[in-house]
MARTI-11024 format. One record per residue (C-alpha): residue number from 1; x, y, z; residue in three letters. Coordinates in steps of 0.001 Angstrom, whole numbers. Layout:
<sites>
  lodren        X        Y        Z  drendo
     NUM        X        Y        Z     ALA
...
</sites>
This chain:
<sites>
  lodren        X        Y        Z  drendo
       1    52765   169800    65018     MET
       2    51557   171473    67999     THR
       3    52049   175150    68406     PRO
       4    54161   176043    71670     ARG
       5    56251   179032    72506     LEU
       6    59311   178247    74466     ILE
       7    60289   180823    77179     THR
       8    63600   182011    77387     PRO
       9    64193   179770    80189     ALA
      10    62943   176641    78754     ASP
      11    64802   177806    75613     ALA
      12    68322   178136    77259     VAL
      13    67343   174220    79256     GLU
      14    66619   173311    75874     SER
      15    70236   174422    74605     LEU
      16    72426   172790    77804     ARG
      17    71075   169195    76866     ARG
      18    71761   170103    73463     LYS
      19    75626   171107    74330     VAL
      20    76146   168048    76519     HIS
      21    75128   165935    73835     ARG
      22    76843   167788    70680     LYS
      23    80152   169578    72389     TRP
      24    82719   166646    71404     ALA
      25    81254   167002    68338     ALA
      26    81921   170881    67614     ALA
      27    85498   171044    69518     VAL
      28    86527   167929    66732     CYS
      29    84759   170038    63881     ALA
      30    87037   173358    64863     ASP
      31    90054   171046    64580     LEU
      32    88865   169515    60619     GLY
      33    87367   166773    62042     ALA
      34    83516   166541    60833     GLY
      35    81238   169213    60020     ASP
      36    80715   172474    61677     PRO
      37    78248   172501    64629     VAL
      38    75757   175220    65520     THR
      39    73490   175089    68458     PHE
      40    70110   175888    67812     SER
      41    66507   175461    69673     VAL
      42    63160   176971    67909     PRO
      43    60945   179235    69576     LEU
      44    57659   178791    67949     ARG
      45    57379   175488    66882     PRO
      46    54221   175148    64846     GLY
      47    53088   178867    65265     VAL
      48    53570   180473    61608     SER
      49    50748   182368    60893     THR
      50    48131   185304    63042     GLY
      51    45874   182115    63113     GLY
      52    48344   179948    65340     ALA
      53    48982   182533    67574     VAL
      54    45017   183237    67889     ALA
      55    44796   179597    69043     ARG
      56    47753   180194    71716     ILE
      57    46289   183432    72795     GLY
      58    46802   187214    71986     HIS
      59    47691   187632    75465     ALA
      60    50361   184521    76157     ALA
      61    51531   185519    72700     TRP
      62    52460   189169    73954     HIS
      63    53473   187843    76844     GLU
      64    56016   185678    75436     TRP
      65    57309   188445    72819     HIS
      66    58337   190580    76208     MET
      67    60045   188436    77471     ARG
      68    62100   187586    74961     TRP
      69    62303   191520    73795     ARG
      70    63989   191816    77833     GLY
      71    66074   188842    76623     PHE
      72    67705   190321    73867     ALA
      73    69289   192767    75983     ASP
      74    71359   190583    77445     ARG
      75    72404   187552    75847     HIS
      76    75959   186394    75403     PRO
      77    77809   187900    72255     VAL
      78    77430   185268    69752     GLY
      79    73947   184354    70616     VAL
      80    71978   185383    67670     VAL
      81    67951   185266    67654     ILE
      82    66903   185032    64394     VAL
      83    63321   186665    63819     ARG
      84    60655   186002    60788     ARG
      85    57517   187941    59785     PRO
      86    53974   187027    61401     VAL
      87    50835   188708    60729     SER
      88    48893   189108    63884     VAL
      89    45777   190824    63663     GLN
      90    46489   192677    60542     GLY
      91    49608   193961    61717     VAL
      92    52501   192367    60051     THR
      93    56571   192339    61945     ASP
      94    59403   189732    62768     ASP
      95    59120   187563    65995     TYR
      96    61830   185567    67645     PRO
      97    61637   182187    65534     THR
      98    65028   180085    66714     THR
      99    67904   180527    68619     LEU
     100    71207   180093    67197     THR
     101    74888   179690    68530     ALA
     102    77914   178351    68395     ASP
     103    79882   176516    70973     LEU
     104    81338   179309    72804     ASP
     105    78027   181664    73060     ALA
     106    76221   178124    73496     ALA
     107    78602   177397    76849     VAL
     108    78543   181097    78386     ALA
     109    74779   181215    77678     LEU
     110    73848   177949    79980     VAL
     111    76638   178801    82501     SER
     112    74691   181686    82999     GLY
     113    72163   179425    84793     THR
     114    73537   176853    86268     GLY
     115    76807   175337    86550     PRO
     116    78636   175098    83133     PRO
     117    78626   171590    81150     VAL
     118    81797   171645    79387     VAL
     119    85466   173597    80234     ASP
     120    85789   174523    76467     VAL
     121    89337   175734    76701     ALA
     122    90395   172309    78091     ARG
     123    88378   170290    75784     ALA
     124    89957   172011    72686     ARG
     125    93065   171734    74096     ALA
     126    93240   167883    74856     LEU
     127    91568   167644    71137     ALA
     128    94594   169865    69907     SER
     129    97415   167568    71717     SER
     130    95085   164180    70348     LEU
     131    95221   165258    66614     GLN
     132    99205   166383    67185     SER
     133   100009   162891    68153     THR
     134    97858   161275    65187     GLY
     135    95540   160322    67481     ALA
     136    92194   159262    65762     VAL
     137    89845   162633    66767     LEU
     138    86081   161872    67003     THR
     139    83807   163303    69645     PRO
     140    83586   159527    71336     THR
     141    87322   159660    71865     THR
     142    87203   163387    72585     VAL
     143    84711   162946    75412     ARG
     144    86008   159923    76625     ALA
     145    89783   161362    77447     VAL
     146    87782   164698    78590     TYR
     147    86866   162579    81459     GLN
     148    90088   161307    82489     LEU
     149    92406   162911    85481     GLY
     150    95522   165027    83902     ALA
     151    97979   161766    85211     ALA
     152    95835   159917    82884     ASP
     153    95253   161992    79977     THR
     154    99573   162473    80232     GLU
     155   100048   158889    79814     VAL
     156    97629   158522    77422     LEU
     157    99128   161150    74791     LEU
     158   102375   159424    75512     SER
     159   101214   156026    74466     ALA
     160    99712   157050    71341     VAL
     161   102606   159037    70386     ASP
     162   104697   156200    71597     TRP
     163   102758   153761    69104     LEU
     164   103460   155355    66266     ARG
     165   106533   155893    66920     ARG
     166   106834   151554    67205     HIS
     167   104597   149756    64391     PRO
     168   105109   146189    66664     ASP
     169   104964   145931    70071     ALA
     170   105571   142057    70005     GLY
     171   108689   142629    71588     ALA
     172   106775   143382    74818     TRP
     173   104503   142270    77511     THR
     174   101258   144730    78269     ALA
     175   103212   145096    81633     ARG
     176   106636   145554    80035     GLN
     177   105777   148531    77713     LEU
     178   108583   151496    77806     PRO
     179   105718   154046    78081     VAL
     180   106777   156826    79746     PRO
     181   104133   157238    83281     GLY
     182   102808   154193    81659     MET
     183   102228   151806    85514     HIS
     184   102211   148374    85002     THR
     185    98688   148181    84834     LYS
     186    97836   150784    83621     TRP
     187    96239   149309    80273     LEU
     188    94157   146492    81915     ASP
     189    92120   150352    82841     THR
     190    92671   152386    79958     HIS
     191    93294   149704    77497     GLY
     192    89825   150246    74941     ALA
     193    90288   153895    74980     LEU
     194    94062   153893    74009     LEU
     195    92948   151241    71015     ARG
     196    90144   153564    70104     ASP
     197    92662   156880    70096     VAL
     198    95168   155083    68885     ALA
     199    94172   153184    65994     GLY
     200    95189   149202    66730     ARG
     201    94961   147426    69780     ASP
     202    98193   147103    71193     VAL
     203    96741   144330    73872     ARG
     204    96588   142178    71080     GLU
     205   100411   142684    69490     GLU
     206   102076   142147    72834     VAL
     207   104230   139250    73590     ARG
     208   101558   136752    75432     PRO
     209   101939   136343    79152     ARG
     210   102061   132286    79207     PRO
     211    99264   131278    82102     ALA
     212   101085   130315    85260     VAL
     213    98227   127920    87557     LEU
     214    98908   126846    91056     HIS
     215    97209   123792    91934     LEU
     216    96699   121426    94405     THR
     217    96207   117561    93371     TYR
     218    93279   116476    95592     ALA
     219    92680   112891    94631     ASP
     220    93277   110387    97880     PRO
     221    94643   107812    95468     ASP
     222    97549   110718    94329     HIS
     223    98354   111619    98002     ALA
     224    99078   108512    99101     THR
     225   101896   107653    96163     SER
     226   104315   110279    97816     GLY
     227   104161   112612    94980     ARG
     228   103707   116294    95075     ARG
     229   100639   117554    96443     ARG
     230   100887   121017    95250     HIS
     231   102091   122390    91947     ASP
     232   102326   124648    89107     ALA
     233   101601   124306    85020     TRP
     234   102703   126998    82688     THR
     235   100992   127255    79456     THR
     236   103963   126317    76601     GLY
     237   106392   124095    79020     ASP
     238   107362   120487    78374     THR
     239   106023   119166    81729     HIS
     240   101955   118060    82434     ASP
     241   100035   117535    85277     ILE
     242   100177   114385    87308     ALA
     243    96657   113110    85971     TYR
     244    94094   114127    84188     ARG
     245    90983   115304    86691     PRO
     246    87390   114120    86015     ARG
     247    86320   117740    88382     ILE
     248    88104   121002    87944     VAL
     249    87326   123783    91242     LEU
     250    88628   126938    90460     VAL
     251    88452   128238    94342     VAL
     252    89125   132376    94913     GLU
     253    90846   132332    97701     ASN
     254    95056   130231    98391     ARG
     255    93680   129112   101589     ASP
     256    90808   127137    99912     SER
     257    93104   125789    97738     ARG
     258    96262   124495    99971     LEU
     259    93734   122822   101979     TRP
     260    90754   120959    99842     PHE
     261    90192   117944   101377     PRO
     262    90395   114800    99558     PRO
     263    87899   113936    96438     VAL
     264    88931   111973    93375     ARG
     265    89683   112419    90421     ASP
     266    89881   115856    91357     THR
     267    92353   119137    90853     ILE
     268    91705   122340    92665     VAL
     269    93273   125649    90771     VAL
     270    94200   129038    92494     GLU
     271    91803   131461    90401     GLY
     272    94091   134190    90295     GLY
     273    90943   137059    90357     GLY
     274    89196   138491    87147     LYS
     275    92353   138777    84857     ALA
     276    93256   135145    84953     ALA
     277    89111   133779    83556     ALA
     278    90627   133792    79818     ALA
     279    94061   132230    81063     LEU
     280    92087   129756    82748     LEU
     281    89458   128947    80135     ALA
     282    92318   128487    77312     ASN
     283    94259   125628    79398     VAL
     284    93429   122534    77556     PRO
     285    92716   119621    80859     TRP
     286    90654   121911    82498     ILE
     287    88297   122395    79134     ARG
     288    88669   118471    79041     ALA
     289    87564   117673    82708     ALA
     290    83876   116538    83042     ASP
     291    82688   119163    85170     HIS
     292    84112   122718    85690     VAL
     293    83448   124080    88902     VAL
     294    83974   127694    90390     TYR
     295    83585   128254    94093     TRP
     296    84451   132473    94763     GLY
     297    83533   134851    97982     ASP
     298    79898   135914    97867     ILE
     299    80366   139242    97098     ASP
     300    80493   142029    94296     ALA
     301    84314   140573    92977     ASP
     302    83414   136762    93561     GLY
     303    80236   137546    91246     TYR
     304    82206   139772    88818     ALA
     305    84825   136816    88568     ILE
     306    82333   133918    87537     LEU
     307    81013   135696    85236     ASP
     308    83818   136400    83575     ARG
     309    84933   132740    84156     PHE
     310    81950   131375    82391     ARG
     311    81837   134125    79558     ALA
     312    85049   133137    78905     ALA
     313    84891   129130    78936     LEU
     314    80974   129819    76724     ALA
     315    83121   130783    73768     GLU
     316    85027   128045    72143     PRO
     317    89443   127516    73042     ALA
     318    91719   128513    69904     PRO
     319    92647   124629    69647     ASP
     320    89075   124391    68433     GLY
     321    88099   123051    72106     ALA
     322    84508   123552    72228     PRO
     323    82177   125763    74871     PRO
     324    82562   124267    78693     LYS
     325    79335   124809    80872     PRO
     326    80753   125951    84219     VAL
     327    79192   125392    87871     THR
     328    79314   127471    90681     SER
     329    79382   126207    94217     ILE
     330    77942   128239    97532     LEU
     331    77702   131346    95757     MET
     332    73619   131355    95789     GLY
     333    70765   132730    97563     ALA
     334    70641   130332    99908     THR
     335    73839   129847   100627     ASP
     336    73594   134104   100996     LEU
     337    70985   133164   103863     HIS
     338    72552   129789   105041     ARG
     339    76290   131372   106036     TYR
     340    75154   135232   106831     ALA
     341    76336   135164   110067     ARG
     342    79934   135457   108604     HIS
     343    78926   138475   106491     GLY
     344    81269   141194   106678     VAL
     345    80507   145552   105799     ASN
     346    83994   146305   105797     HIS
     347    87423   145025   103826     ASP
     348    90488   144523   105574     LYS
     349    91864   147996   105597     ALA
     350    88718   148823   107488     GLY
     351    86819   150680   104444     ARG
     352    83244   150027   103780     PRO
     353    82710   147673   100906     ILE
     354    80692   149601    98225     LYS
     355    77793   148582    96347     PRO
     356    78811   147191    92391     SER
     357    76541   149172    89513     PRO
     358    78250   146090    87390     ALA
     359    75856   144351    85389     ILE
     360    76785   140315    84965     LEU
     361    74929   138671    82400     PRO
     362    76310   135352    82748     HIS
     363    74676   134195    86493     LEU
     364    72199   132422    86874     THR
     365    69229   133399    88687     GLU
     366    70118   131517    92128     ALA
     367    73486   133391    91883     GLU
     368    72136   136599    90342     ALA
     369    69322   136941    93427     THR
     370    72541   136592    95748     ALA
     371    74524   139335    93762     TYR
     372    71798   141979    93956     ALA
     373    71826   141610    96996     THR
     374    75065   142161    98122     ILE
     375    75700   145073    95813     ALA
     376    72856   146666    95957     THR
     377    73179   150450    96140     ALA
     378    70348   150321    99374     GLY
     379    70746   149050   102620     PRO
     380    71401   145645   102680     THR
     381    72227   143286   105845     PRO
     382    76645   142246   104657     PHE
     383    78600   143248   101501     ARG
     384    80635   139952   101769     ARG
     385    80842   136477   102836     ILE
     386    84498   135212   102544     GLU
     387    84856   132216   100809     GLN
     388    87428   130698   104118     GLU
     389    84387   131172   106143     ALA
     390    82323   128460   104962     ILE
     391    83504   124948   106184     PRO
     392    85406   122820   103216     PHE
     393    83218   119891   104703     ALA
     394    79876   121680   102778     HIS
     395    82824   122424    99997     ALA
     396    83007   118620    99213     VAL
     397    79491   118016    99836     THR
     398    78301   120110    97316     ARG
     399    81276   119447    94812     LEU
     400    79839   115726    94968     LEU
     401    76323   117051    94328     ASP
     402    77761   118547    91384     VAL
     403    79464   115884    90125     ALA
     404    76679   113495    90613     THR
     405    74110   115514    89299     SER
     406    74964   116698    86330     PHE
     407    76582   113353    84412     PRO
     408    79216   114412    81685     PRO
</sites>
């Protein structure tokens, strides 16, 4: 070990990092969930003999000792400077060797030189509330709940209490759960945290909502038959689609579905956003198609939907159907540049479109390049090209290219 002398300022910064890493474990330990946590910083690692002091230099040693002597007169109650003897030039004396503190003292000490790492009283109150509802109390859950706002914290505690009193949630859908204060989409954002805190995943217990797909029959022969062009298909219902498609094109926006031009053996499906990926992936006739194609906006949401859809279809279906590849059209780097004149930087409410830090592992190289361009945190010419701005004729050409370039 390389001999070092840790100054009071360096010790406080080291303590700050330790508090940041371990405060939640200390809070849990205070409530009996885990081993006690003591925060400590070695003050002279590798320096325990007069020889080590000589190698560092007696002047540096003296200066270091004076700094700690001054620090000892002003540190908060609860901070302890442990001292151990060292013989220096024939004189043995006790010198600082370790700084130790409990959570309260450590937070008080580091708060004197910068922003507080954690509000200990609030953290303990949250942990106590979690414990009183029967929640799973771990450093991870305490830290996650601490990051919530007051309203979401109240809903979370209500949900844990409700689940404790309702061992079976199968009578409700995810949006019907009668948890006080819980809005219908709360689980979409906080379901994983509720699972970790409650020790059960209510999303797996609730009554599944049947997939309802809005679709358009694009086959020209079907159009001349006089039968309906637009339809809806519901999982588990008794009706069936008009014909089995060779190509399924999933689009992001309604206009793109309703007015898509005729393409033989094709059905155009309205995707319905990020949440629809898993539902679409389990539709048997979609998986049975020779080609499954996705076309969405060139923006962060469009690529996130594509990523989820491709990931969902990469897994076998519940009925045993094998994985299915998904090809995109009009979403590569070349398309980004070709249609750049349609690029925008503001949403429909006039607000600037924000960058996206999401990592999307299921994109192709060309898609990932386009995504990085529009989602970057740095400057970029635009952040969105809406699907509706691209001519249908271009989409038809690209769709037919996919069908002929990649035979089933």
